[in-house]
C-alpha positions in Angstrom: 123.7 120.9 96.5 124.7 117.7 95.5 122.7 116.3 92.5 122.4 113.0 93.9 119.5 113.4 96.3 117.4 114.5 93.2 118.1 110.9 91.3 117.2 109.3 94.8 113.8 110.9 94.6 113.4 110.2 91.1 114.2 106.6 91.6 111.8 106.4 94.5 109.2 108.1 92.8 109.3 105.7 89.3 110.0 102.3 91.5 106.9 103.3 93.6 104.9 104.6 90.9 105.5 101.2 88.9 104.9 99.1 92.4 101.8 101.2 92.7 100.1 100.4 89.1 101.4 96.5 89.4 99.1 96.2 92.8 96.3 98.4 91.2 96.3 96.1 88.5 95.9 92.8 90.8 93.6 94.8 92.6 95.0 95.2 95.7 94.2 99.1 96.0 95.1 99.0 100.0 98.3 97.8 99.3 98.8 100.1 96.8 98.0 103.2 98.9 100.2 102.0 101.6 103.1 101.8 99.2 102.5 105.1 97.9 102.2 106.5 101.7 105.4 104.4 102.2 107.4 106.0 99.2 106.0 109.9 100.2 107.2 109.3 103.9 110.8 108.1 102.7 111.1 110.9 100.6 109.8 113.6 103.5 112.6 111.9 105.5 115.4 112.7 103.0 113.9 116.4 102.4 113.9 116.8 106.7 117.5 115.6 106.7 118.7 118.1 103.7 116.7 121.0 105.7 118.6 120.2 109.1 122.1 119.8 107.1 121.2 123.3 105.9 120.1 124.7 109.2 123.3 123.5 110.5 125.5 125.3 107.7 123.3 128.4 108.3 124.2 128.6 111.7 127.9 127.8 111.5 128.3 130.6 109.0 126.7 132.9 111.4 128.2 132.3 114.5 130.6 134.8 116.2 
């Protein structure tokens, strides 16, 4: 497993957390919620891509 994906997820989380706090302090709670949801969706896409690569690897490993 590549450690870069962990750093990408951590960087996205930190950026979204900072942006979320800035938007909440500015009184824009709706936009803060939408950026949080966007961050979750981005991370989910990364994780789904990793799982897809894992299943492809397992499939090629057990081919006869």
